[in-house]
LOMI-52950 format. One record per atom (N, C-alpha, C): x, y, z. Coordinates in steps of 0.05 Angstrom, whole numbers, padded with zeros to 5 digits, always signed. Layout:
XYZ;...
***
This chain:
-00600-01634-00127;-00581-01612-00132;-00594-01587-00144;-00613-01593-00163;-00628-01571-00175;-00646-01557-00155;-00658-01573-00137;-00675-01561-00117;-00658-01544-00099;-00635-01551-00092;-00618-01534-00075;-00610-01508-00088;-00605-01510-00114;-00596-01485-00129;-00620-01466-00131;-00644-01478-00134;-00668-01459-00135;-00672-01445-00108;-00668-01463-00087;-00672-01450-00060;-00653-01427-00055;-00629-01431-00063;-00608-01409-00059;-00615-01385-00074;-00626-01389-00100;-00634-01365-00117;-00656-01351-00104;-00674-01366-00093;-00698-01353-00081;-00690-01337-00056;-00672-01349-00042;-00662-01334-00017;-00647-01309-00025;-00633-01310-00046;-00617-01285-00055;-00636-01263-00065;-00656-01271-00080;-00676-01251-00089;-00692-01239-00066;-00699-01255-00044;-00713-01244-00022;-00696-01224-00008;-00670-01230-00004;-00650-01211+00009;-00648-01184-00006;-00648-01186-00032;-00646-01162-00049;-00671-01145-00046;-00694-01157-00046;-00718-01143-00044;-00721-01130-00015;-00711-01144+00005;-00712-01131+00032;-00693-01107+00032;-00669-01110+00021;-00650-01087+00021;-00660-01063+00006;-00674-01068-00018;-00685-01047-00031;-00707-01033-00018;-00723-01050-00004;-00746-01037+00013;-00736-01020+00036;-00712-01028+00048;-00702-01011+00069;-00691-00986+00057;-00676-00987+00034;-00668-00961+00021;-00689-00943+00015;-00712-00955+00004;-00733-00936-00004;-00746-00924+00023;-00747-00939+00044;-00758-00928+00069;-00740-00906+00079;-00714-00909+00078;-00694-00889+00088;-00697-00864+00072;-00700-00867+00043;-00702-00845+00026;-00728-00829+00032;-00750-00843+00036;-00774-00830+00044;-00773-00814+00070;-00758-00826+00089;-00754-00813+00115;-00738-00790+00113;-00715-00791+00094;-00698-00767+00092;-00714-00745+00077;-00732-00754+00058;-00747-00735+00045;-00766-00720+00063;-00778-00735+00081;-00794-00722+00100;-00780-00702+00118;-00754-00709+00124;-00736-00692+00141;-00732-00666+00125;-00725-00672+00099;-00719-00646+00083;-00743-00628+00079;-00766-00642+00078;-00789-00627+00072;-00800-00612+00098;-00789-00619+00122;-00798-00605+00145;-00787-00577+00146;-00803-00556+00148;-00795-00529+00149;-00779-00525+00174;-00756-00509+00171;-00738-00504+00193;-00744-00476+00202;-00747-00473+00229;-00754-00447+00241;-00729-00429+00239;-00731-00405+00233;-00711-00385+00231;-00718-00358+00241;-00699-00342+00249;-00704-00314+00256;-00700-00297+00231;-00715-00277+00227;-00716-00261+00204;-00710-00232+00211;-00702-00217+00190;-00696-00188+00191;-00706-00176+00166;-00722-00154+00170;-00732-00139+00148;-00713-00117+00140;-00702-00117+00116;-00684-00098+00106;-00697-00069+00102;-00683-00049+00115;-00692-00022+00113;-00671-00002+00113;-00677+00023+00107;-00657+00045+00107;-00649+00052+00134;-00622+00055+00139;-00613+00061+00167;-00594+00087+00165;-00598+00104+00181;-00580+00128+00184;-00556+00121+00201;-00532+00123+00193;-00509+00117+00208;-00487+00138+00202;-00470+00141+00223;-00449+00160+00221;-00423+00143+00218;-00411+00144+00194;-00387+00127+00189;-00361+00140+00200;-00346+00125+00211;-00320+00135+00224;-00297+00120+00211;-00278+00136+00199;-00256+00125+00184;-00231+00129+00200;-00214+00108+00204;-00190+00112+00218;-00167+00117+00199;-00148+00133+00207;-00123+00139+00192;-00099+00137+00210;-00077+00124+00201;-00054+00121+00216;-00037+00147+00214;-00026+00156+00238;-00012+00181+00238;+00013+00179+00258;+00025+00201+00262;+00048+00204+00280;+00046+00229+00297;+00055+00227+00320;+00055+00250+00341;+00080+00268+00332;+00074+00292+00327;+00096+00312+00321;+00090+00337+00338;+00113+00352+00339;+00112+00379+00352;+00104+00399+00333;+00084+00417+00341;+00076+00437+00319;+00099+00456+00313;+00115+00464+00332;+00136+00480+00327;+00163+00465+00332;+00177+00459+00310;+00204+00444+00312;+00223+00460+00294;+00243+00473+00306;+00260+00491+00295;+00288+00480+00292;+00302+00485+00268;+00329+00477+00264;+00346+00501+00270;+00363+00499+00291;+00381+00523+00299;+00408+00519+00288;+00420+00542+00281;+00447+00543+00269;+00462+00567+00279;+00487+00567+00274;+00506+00590+00281;+00502+00611+00258;+00505+00635+00265;+00504+00657+00245;+00532+00666+00235;+00552+00651+00246;+00580+00657+00236;+00594+00630+00232;+00617+00630+00218;+00632+00606+00214;+00652+00602+00235;+00658+00577+00242;+00677+00571+00263;+00680+00542+00270;+00697+00537+00288;+00701+00508+00297;+00687+00503+00324;+00672+00482+00325;+00656+00476+00349;+00674+00470+00371;+00671+00486+00393;+00688+00482+00418;+00674+00465+00438;+00647+00466+00440;+00631+00451+00459;+00603+00446+00449;+00593+00424+00458;+00564+00417+00451;+00554+00401+00477;+00543+00415+00496;+00538+00403+00521;+00509+00390+00522;+00496+00386+00500;+00470+00373+00499;+00469+00348+00483;+00450+00330+00488;+00447+00305+00471;+00418+00304+00464;+00413+00285+00446;+00386+00281+00436;+00369+00272+00458;+00345+00283+00462;+00326+00276+00483;+00328+00293+00507;+00348+00310+00510;+00352+00328+00531;+00330+00352+00530;+00317+00357+00553;+00299+00379+00555;+00316+00403+00562;+00311+00426+00548;+00328+00450+00553;+00307+00473+00559;+00320+00494+00573;+00304+00517+00579;+00311+00541+00561;+00295+00561+00559;+00301+00584+00544;+00326+00596+00553;+00346+00601+00534;+00371+00614+00540;+00393+00594+00548;+00387+00569+00548;+00408+00549+00556;+00427+00545+00532;+00453+00543+00539;+00474+00540+00518;+00471+00511+00506;+00470+00511+00479;+00468+00487+00464;+00495+00480+00451;+00510+00500+00441;+00536+00494+00429;+00551+00520+00427;+00577+00519+00426;+00594+00543+00424;+00618+00539+00405;+00626+00561+00392;+00649+00561+00373;+00674+00573+00386;+00695+00567+00376;+00721+00579+00382;+00719+00609+00376;+00719+00626+00395;+00715+00656+00391;+00741+00672+00393;+00764+00660+00392;+00789+00676+00396;+00793+00696+00374;+00788+00690+00348;+00790+00709+00327;+00771+00732+00330;+00746+00727+00340;+00728+00747+00343;+00736+00766+00366;+00747+00754+00387;+00756+00771+00409;+00779+00789+00401;+00797+00779+00383;+00819+00796+00373;+00808+00819+00357;+00788+00812+00340;+00776+00832+00322;+00764+00855+00338;+00750+00848+00362;+00738+00867+00378;+00758+00885+00391;+00782+00873+00400;+00803+00889+00412;+00814+00909+00393;+00819+00900+00367;+00830+00918+00348;+00812+00941+00342;+00785+00935+00340;+00766+00956+00334;+00763+00975+00356;+00766+00967+00381;+00765+00983+00404;+00789+01003+00404;+00813+00993+00397;+00836+01010+00395;+00832+01032+00373;+00823+01022+00349;+00819+01040+00326;+00797+01063+00335;+00778+01053+00349;+00756+01073+00356;+00767+01093+00377;+00785+01084+00395;+00798+01102+00414;+00813+01122+00401;+00828+01114+00381;+00846+01133+00365;+00828+01153+00350;+00807+01142+00338;+00790+01159+00323;+00776+01180+00341;+00768+01172+00364;+00753+01190+00382;+00774+01213+00390;+00800+01206+00395;+00818+01227+00402;+00823+01246+00379;+00825+01235+00354;+00828+01252+00332;+00805+01271+00328;+00780+01260+00333;+00755+01276+00329;+00756+01299+00350;+00762+01292+00374;+00763+01314+00395;+00784+01334+00389;+00806+01327+00379;+00825+01347+00372;+00816+01364+00348;+00805+01355+00327;+00795+01369+00306;+00771+01388+00314;+00757+01378+00335;+00735+01394+00343;+00746+01420+00358;+00766+01417+00376;+00778+01440+00389;+00792+01458+00370;+00805+01445+00350;+00818+01461+00329;+00799+01477+00312;+00775+01466+00307;+00754+01480+00292;+00743+01503+00309;+00743+01499+00334;+00733+01522+00351;+00751+01546+00350;+00778+01540+00352;+00799+01561+00350;+00797+01577+00322;+00793+01560+00301;+00793+01572+00275;+00766+01589+00271;+00747+01581+00284;+00723+01597+00283;+00725+01625+00295;+00740+01626+00316;+00746+01652+00330;+00764+01669+00311;+00784+01656+00298;+00800+01670+00279;+00785+01679+00256;+00764+01664+00247;+00747+01673+00225;+00730+01697+00234;+00720+01696+00258;+00705+01720+00267;+00722+01745+00268;+00748+01741+00275;+00767+01764+00276;+00777+01771+00248;+00769+01757+00228;+00777+01761+00201;+00808+01757+00197;+00819+01740+00213;+00848+01734+00210;+00853+01714+00189;+00834+01695+00186;+00835+01674+00164;+00812+01678+00146;+00815+01664+00123;+00794+01666+00101;+00773+01644+00106;+00752+01645+00092;+00731+01624+00094;+00742+01596+00083;+00758+01595+00060;+00767+01570+00050;+00784+01557+00072;+00801+01572+00087;+00816+01558+00109;+00800+01546+00130;+00779+01561+00138;+00760+01550+00157;+00746+01527+00148;+00738+01526+00121;+00724+01503+00111;+00740+01477+00111;+00766+01481+00107;+00784+01458+00106;+00784+01444+00135;+00784+01460+00156;+00786+01450+00183;+00758+01439+00190;+00738+01451+00181;+00709+01439+00187;+00707+01414+00173;+00718+01410+00148;+00715+01384+00134;+00731+01363+00148;+00754+01369+00158;+00771+01351+00174;+00756+01341+00199;+00741+01358+00211;+00726+01352+00235;+00704+01334+00227;+00690+01339+00204;+00668+01322+00196;+00678+01294+00190;+00701+01293+00176;+00712+01265+00170;+00720+01249+00195;+00730+01264+00215;+00738+01250+00240;+00713+01240+00256;+00692+01257+00253;+00666+01249+00267;+00654+01226+00255;+00654+01224+00227;+00641+01203+00213;+00659+01177+00216;+00686+01180+00218;+00701+01156+00222;+00696+01144+00250;+00690+01160+00269;+00684+01149+00296;+00656+01135+00293;+00637+01145+00280;+00612+01133+00276;+00615+01106+00264;+00631+01105+00241;+00635+01080+00227;+00649+01059+00246;+00668+01067+00259;+00683+01047+00277;+00663+01038+00300;+00647+01054+00308;+00627+01046+00330;+00609+01024+00318;+00599+01029+00293;+00581+01009+00280;+00596+00983+00275;+00620+00985+00266;+00637+00962+00260;+00642+00946+00285;+00648+00962+00308;+00653+00948+00333;+00627+00933+00344;+00606+00946+00340;+00580+00934+00348;+00573+00908+00332;+00580+00910+00305;+00575+00885+00289;+00595+00863+00297;+00619+00869+00302;+00640+00849+00310;+00632+00838+00339;+00621+00856+00356;+00614+00845+00383;+00590+00827+00380;+00572+00832+00361;+00549+00813+00357;+00560+00787+00347;+00579+00789+00328;+00590+00762+00317;+00603+00747+00339;+00616+00761+00358;+00627+00747+00383;+00605+00734+00398;+00582+00746+00401;+00560+00734+00415;+00548+00710+00399;+00551+00712+00372;+00537+00691+00355;+00554+00665+00357;+00578+00666+00369;+00593+00641+00374;+00580+00623+00394;+00560+00633+00407;+00547+00615+00427;+00517+00612+00418;+00510+00586+00415;+00483+00580+00405;+00466+00571+00429;+00444+00588+00435;+00428+00583+00458;+00398+00577+00448;+00385+00564+00465;+00356+00556+00459;+00339+00583+00460;+00324+00585+00439;+00304+00609+00438;+00279+00603+00451;+00273+00578+00460;+00249+00570+00473;+00254+00545+00491;+00235+00539+00507;+00235+00515+00522;+00227+00491+00505;+00242+00468+00506;+00234+00445+00488;+00253+00422+00494;+00253+00404+00473;+00268+00380+00475;+00286+00378+00449;+00312+00367+00452;+00328+00365+00430;+00319+00340+00415;+00315+00342+00390;+00305+00319+00374;+00326+00308+00354;+00346+00326+00349;+00367+00317+00327;+00392+00336+00333;+00415+00323+00328;+00441+00337+00329;+00454+00330+00303;+00463+00351+00289;+00476+00349+00263;+00506+00351+00263;+00519+00359+00285;+00549+00364+00286;+00559+00351+00311;+00586+00351+00311;+00601+00340+00334;+00622+00361+00342;+00632+00357+00366;+00654+00374+00376;+00679+00372+00358;+00691+00395+00352;+00716+00396+00335;+00708+00399+00305;+00683+00398+00298;+00675+00402+00271;+00673+00431+00263;+00683+00439+00239;+00682+00465+00228;+00656+00468+00214;+00641+00487+00222;+00612+00492+00208;+00612+00520+00195;+00595+00520+00177;+00591+00546+00160;+00567+00561+00173;+00566+00586+00168;+00542+00601+00177;+00516+00589+00163;+00496+00584+00181;+00471+00573+00170;+00470+00544+00170;+00491+00529+00174;+00490+00500+00172;+00474+00489+00197;+00456+00470+00191;+00442+00459+00214;+00460+00447+00237;+00452+00453+00261;+00467+00443+00284;+00449+00427+00303;+00428+00439+00311;+00410+00428+00332;+00381+00431+00322;+00365+00410+00326;+00336+00412+00322;+00321+00412+00348;+00306+00434+00353;+00292+00437+00378;+00261+00437+00374;+00249+00420+00389;+00220+00416+00386;+00206+00428+00411;+00185+00443+00407;+00169+00455+00430;+00150+00435+00439;+00148+00432+00465;+00131+00409+00477;+00103+00419+00486;+00097+00445+00486;+00072+00454+00496;+00049+00452+00476;+00054+00446+00452;+00034+00443+00432;+00042+00419+00411;+00026+00398+00413;+00032+00375+00395;+00009+00370+00377;+00014+00357+00354;-00005+00351+00334;+00000+00325+00321;-00020+00315+00306;-00017+00288+00294;-00016+00294+00263;+00005+00282+00249;+00007+00285+00220;-00002+00258+00208;-00020+00259+00189;-00030+00235+00177;-00038+00242+00147;-00039+00222+00130;-00045+00225+00102;-00073+00215+00095;-00088+00229+00077;-00114+00222+00069;-00113+00218+00037;-00125+00195+00029;-00127+00193+00000;-00145+00214-00015;-00140+00218-00039;-00153+00239-00053;-00185+00235-00057;-00192+00210-00055;-00222+00206-00058;-00236+00213-00032;-00222+00217-00009;-00234+00222+00016;-00228+00249+00027;-00213+00266+00011;-00204+00291+00021;-00227+00311+00026;-00249+00308+00011;-00272+00326+00015;-00287+00320+00042;-00283+00295+00054;-00297+00290+00079;-00283+00302+00104;-00260+00317+00100;-00246+00329+00121;-00247+00360+00118;-00252+00374+00140;-00256+00402+00138;-00235+00414+00161;-00228+00439+00155;-00213+00455+00175;-00231+00459+00200;-00217+00458+00223;-00230+00461+00250;-00250+00439+00257;-00250+00417+00241;-00266+00394+00248;-00256+00378+00272;-00272+00371+00288;-00264+00357+00312;-00261+00327+00305;-00240+00315+00315;-00232+00287+00310;-00225+00274+00337;-00224+00247+00337;-00215+00233+00358;-00187+00219+00354;-00171+00219+00375;-00144+00208+00372;-00140+00185+00392;-00130+00163+00381;-00121+00142+00400;-00093+00135+00395;-00078+00128+00416;-00049+00122+00415;-00046+00092+00413;-00027+00084+00398;-00021+00054+00396;-00014+00043+00423;-00001+00058+00438;+00008+00048+00464;-00015+00044+00484;-00039+00059+00479;-00061+00056+00496;-00086+00062+00480;-00096+00040+00467;-00117+00044+00447;-00144+00049+00460;-00146+00044+00486;-00172+00047+00500;-00181+00075+00504;-00162+00093+00506;-00168+00122+00511;-00170+00138+00484;-00189+00155+00482;-00192+00172+00461;-00189+00201+00470;-00173+00216+00453;-00166+00246+00459;-00180+00262+00438;-00187+00285+00446;-00200+00305+00429;-00178+00320+00413;-00183+00324+00386;-00165+00338+00370;-00181+00356+00350;-00167+00374+00337;-00180+00392+00317;-00163+00392+00293;-00175+00390+00270;-00161+00391+00244;-00152+00420+00240;-00125+00425+00240;-00114+00451+00237;-00104+00457+00210;-00095+00437+00195;-00085+00443+00168;-00089+00421+00149;-00097+00427+00123;-00102+00407+00104;-00083+00415+00079;-00068+00395+00070;-00049+00401+00048;-00064+00411+00024;-00051+00430+00012;-00063+00443-00013;-00061+00426-00037;-00039+00409-00039;-00035+00392-00062;-00027+00363-00053;-00033+00345-00070;-00026+00317-00062;+00003+00311-00067;+00013+00292-00051;+00040+00282-00054;+00043+00269-00082;+00063+00276-00097;+00066+00266-00124;+00070+00236-00125;+00081+00225-00104;+00087+00196-00104;+00064+00179-00092;+00052+00188-00069;+00032+00172-00057;+00004+00181-00064;+00002+00205-00076;-00024+00214-00084;-00042+00219-00059;-00031+00226-00037;-00046+00231-00012;-00041+00259-00002;-00060+00270+00015;-00058+00297+00026;-00049+00296+00053;-00030+00311+00060;-00021+00313+00089;-00039+00330+00104;-00049+00319+00127;-00068+00334+00144;-00056+00334+00172;-00059+00357+00185;-00049+00360+00214;-00072+00365+00233;-00073+00349+00255;-00093+00352+00273;-00079+00362+00299;-00090+00382+00311;-00079+00395+00336;-00091+00380+00360;-00074+00371+00378;-00084+00357+00402;-00096+00377+00422;-00120+00371+00430;-00134+00389+00450;-00131+00375+00479;-00125+00350+00480;-00123+00334+00504;-00100+00315+00502;-00091+00306+00525;-00070+00285+00524;-00042+00292+00516;-00035+00319+00522;-00009+00328+00514;+00014+00314+00529;+00008+00305+00553;+00028+00291+00569;+00031+00262+00559;+00009+00249+00551;+00010+00222+00543;+00020+00218+00516;+00019+00236+00499;+00027+00235+00470;+00057+00244+00470;+00074+00224+00465;+00104+00230+00463;+00109+00234+00434;+00130+00250+00428;+00138+00254+00400;+00147+00227+00388;+00136+00224+00363;+00143+00200+00348;+00125+00177+00352;+00105+00177+00370;+00088+00157+00375;+00069+00152+00352;+00061+00127+00349;+00040+00120+00329;+00013+00127+00338;-00004+00140+00323;-00031+00147+00332;-00051+00140+00311;-00076+00137+00318;-00097+00133+00299;-00116+00156+00301;-00123+00169+00279;-00142+00191+00277;-00168+00181+00267;-00189+00185+00281;-00216+00176+00276;-00232+00200+00264;-00237+00198+00238;-00252+00222+00226;-00281+00212+00221;-00301+00226+00232;-00329+00218+00228;-00341+00237+00206;-00356+00224+00188;-00370+00238+00167;-00399+00242+00175;-00412+00258+00158;-00441+00263+00164;-00458+00238+00162;-00480+00236+00175;-00496+00214+00176;-00509+00209+00148;-00508+00185+00137;-00518+00179+00111;-00537+00154+00114;-00553+00150+00095;-00573+00129+00095;-00559+00106+00080;-00559+00082+00094;-00548+00058+00081;-00566+00034+00092;-00559+00012+00081;-00572-00014+00089;-00554-00030+00107;-00566-00036+00130;-00550-00050+00152;-00565-00076+00157;-00551-00098+00161;-00562-00123+00170;-00546-00135+00193;-00557-00153+00207;-00542-00166+00228;-00518-00181+00218;-00497-00178+00231;-00472-00191+00224;-00475-00222+00221;-00493-00234+00240;-00498-00261+00240;-00513-00273+00216;-00523-00255+00201;-00538-00261+00175;-00520-00269+00152;-00494-00260+00155;-00476-00263+00132;-00461-00288+00135;-00457-00304+00114;-00443-00329+00116;-00427-00332+00089;-00410-00352+00089;-00395-00361+00066;-00399-00391+00062;-00401-00400+00036;-00403-00428+00030;-00376-00440+00025;-00377-00468+00026;-00352-00482+00019;-00343-00478-00011;-00364-00475-00027;-00357-00471-00055;-00345-00444-00062;-00354-00423-00047;-00344-00395-00051;-00336-00383-00024;-00312-00389-00015;-00304-00380+00010;-00297-00350+00012;-00292-00338-00011;-00287-00310-00012;-00312-00292-00016;-00335-00304-00020;-00358-00289-00027;-00378-00291-00003;-00385-00267+00008;-00405-00266+00029;-00432-00268+00017;-00450-00281+00031;-00478-00285+00024;-00498-00283+00046;-00522-00278+00040;-00545-00280+00060;-00566-00297+00047;-00583-00306+00065;-00607-00323+00056;-00630-00304+00053;-00639-00301+00026;-00661-00284+00020;-00686-00302+00020;-00707-00292+00033;-00732-00308+00037;-00753-00300+00016;-00763-00321+00002;-00786-00316-00015;-00811-00319+00002;-00824-00298+00009;-00846-00298+00029;-00869-00314+00019;-00875-00314-00008;-00897-00328-00019;-00893-00358-00018;-00868-00367-00025;-00863-00397-00025;-00852-00406+00001;-00842-00387+00017;-00831-00396+00044;-00804-00409+00040;-00789-00405+00019;-00764-00419+00013;-00740-00397+00015;-00715-00406+00016;-00693-00388+00019;-00675-00390-00007;-00660-00369-00012;-00644-00368-00034;-00617-00352-00025;-00595-00363-00032;-00570-00350-00025;-00563-00328-00045;-00559-00304-00034;-00554-00280-00050;-00527-00270-00043;-00509-00264-00063;-00483-00252-00056;-00485-00223-00048;-00469-00213-00030;-00470-00186-00019;-00441-00178-00014;-00438-00151-00013;-00414-00138-00006;-00416-00124+00020;-00396-00130+00039;-00396-00118+00065;-00384-00092+00065;-00394-00073+00083;-00385-00047+00086;-00373-00042+00113;-00381-00019+00125;-00371-00012+00152;-00385-00026+00173;-00370-00035+00195;-00383-00045+00219;-00397-00023+00234;-00420-00030+00244;-00438-00010+00258;-00442-00020+00286;-00452-00002+00304;-00461-00011+00330;-00483-00029+00330;-00487-00044+00353;-00509-00063+00354;-00504-00089+00338;-00480-00097+00333;-00471-00121+00317;-00484-00120+00290;-00485-00097+00279;-00494-00093+00251;-00470-00087+00232;-00476-00090+00205;-00456-00084+00185;-00471-00073+00161;-00460-00052+00148;-00471-00041+00125;-00464-00060+00101;-00484-00061+00083;-00483-00081+00062;-00492-00071+00036;-00483-00082+00013;-00493-00076-00012;-00501-00103-00027;-00522-00100-00042;-00532-00125-00056;-00561-00131-00049;-00572-00116-00030;-00600-00119-00021;-00616-00095-00026;-00644-00098-00025;-00661-00076-00029;-00679-00072-00004;-00689-00048+00001;-00707-00043+00021;-00732-00060+00020;-00740-00071+00041;-00765-00087+00042;-00761-00118+00040;-00737-00126+00033;-00732-00155+00029;-00729-00167+00058;-00737-00193+00059;-00735-00207+00085;-00711-00228+00083;-00694-00227+00102;-00671-00245+00102;-00671-00260+00129;-00655-00282+00129;-00651-00300+00151;-00630-00284+00169;-00637-00278+00194;-00617-00266+00212;-00604-00285+00231;-00616-00308+00236;-00602-00329+00253;-00615-00355+00247;-00600-00375+00252;-00609-00403+00247;-00606-00413+00219;-00588-00399+00203;-00584-00407+00173;-00559-00423+00170;-00548-00433+00189;-00522-00446+00187;-00527-00473+00170;-00549-00486+00173;-00553-00512+00160;-00574-00511+00141;-00580-00487+00130;-00601-00484+00109;-00587-00494+00081;-00604-00500+00063;-00597-00508+00036;-00612-00492+00016;-00601-00489-00007;-00616-00474-00030;-00643-00486-00034;-00663-00468-00032;-00690-00476-00038;-00704-00489-00015;-00693-00490+00009;-00705-00504+00031;-00727-00487+00042;-00749-00501+00051;-00772-00489+00063;-00766-00481+00092;-00774-00457+00100;-00769-00447+00127;-00796-00438+00140;-00796-00439+00165;-00820-00431+00182;-00814-00403+00192;-00832-00384+00183;-00828-00356+00189;-00843-00350+00216;-00831-00331+00232;-00845-00323+00257;-00869-00308+00251;-00886-00306+00270;-00910-00289+00269;-00911-00268+00292;-00917-00243+00288;-00920-00231+00261;-00891-00225+00249;-00891-00220+00222;-00866-00213+00209;-00861-00184+00213;-00834-00177+00216;-00826-00150+00220;-00833-00132+00197;-00839-00107+00203;-00847-00088+00182;-00821-00072+00175;-00825-00058+00151;-00803-00040+00142;-00799-00017+00159;-00775-00012+00168;-00765+00010+00185;-00748+00027+00171;-00758+00052+00163;-00741+00070+00146;-00730+00093+00164;-00707+00102+00155;-00693+00126+00166;-00691+00122+00196;-00682+00100+00205;-00679+00097+00234;-00649+00101+00240;-00642+00111+00264;-00615+00115+00273;-00603+00091+00282;-00578+00086+00272;-00566+00059+00279;-00560+00059+00309;-00555+00083+00321;-00549+00082+00350;-00573+00073+00366;-00597+00077+00356;-00622+00070+00371;-00634+00046+00358;-00621+00030+00343;-00633+00008+00328;-00632-00016+00348;-00658-00028+00351;-00661-00050+00368;-00649-00075+00354;-00644-00095+00370;-00633-00120+00359;-00655-00133+00345;-00649-00146+00322;-00669-00160+00306;-00682-00183+00321;-00707-00187+00314;-00722-00209+00328;-00717-00235+00314;
***
């Protein structure tokens, strides 16, 4: 029985030794795998000249949009237009009840006719009294009284003529007509409503000149200049870009949003841009020097999902180190501007998905040189 127990113990020790040997062999094999340098593609960080383009959301507006109103008070008798109607110059938009103005015109015409007859009579009478004065039949004071009567009659005719003209104009003001060709964008009144002089009635927008209204934050207002050329894209058709010119920049910021209102005049696409459409204004700034790296070089780890990083290569040791960076503007050629690196550093541009901190990598030969002041438009793809 004792011999059997010794045999079982020996068998157990032999199994443990074999298991430990296998684990040690696997560990050495894994260590060899870890120590094997991984080939990677690299990119040498250098200064790059790029033209940054910033988009701003805007709205299509008519440059000339006028609120029309009656110049007299009255009750609206007709309003033959609706919102969205295109109208021609001189077309009737609304009319008031003009019966009172017609009666006023008739009254003044009758008064004017009576005044003209009185003036003509005093004129003939003055002619007769002038002859009597020449014959020394009457005195100068008598003649002056008749001359004053004629002057009063003459001035009364002139006053009634002016009053009649004014009343006639008011009669014409009871009809509101379009002063230009355009489209009705708003109606403020309805038929039967009594309106005061100057009260908004119709809003008319001119269609031959359109512009984009958008807001720029105060920290970027210096990047926009008057008469600067910009690109416009419509939300309904984002593939096409239209040419525009900055026409007006707000002199002061909005007190609530702290933004400046900017207006860009459309030079193209007048027919495609309908009033009220959403548009994007692309403002380009001057070319500046920045650091750009391939977008494929940027990654995030499981421990820090919100922090972008790149693999920085220690050229002397041939190892990699994860360095946090901040992304900037996307650039042509699958590049992105970046902060957190310095000119001359070597980073992994591809093949870094399975790299680990401190891992040895195999660098290509020859290594890329530093390229300064290169234009991003002509930048070749990294090797």
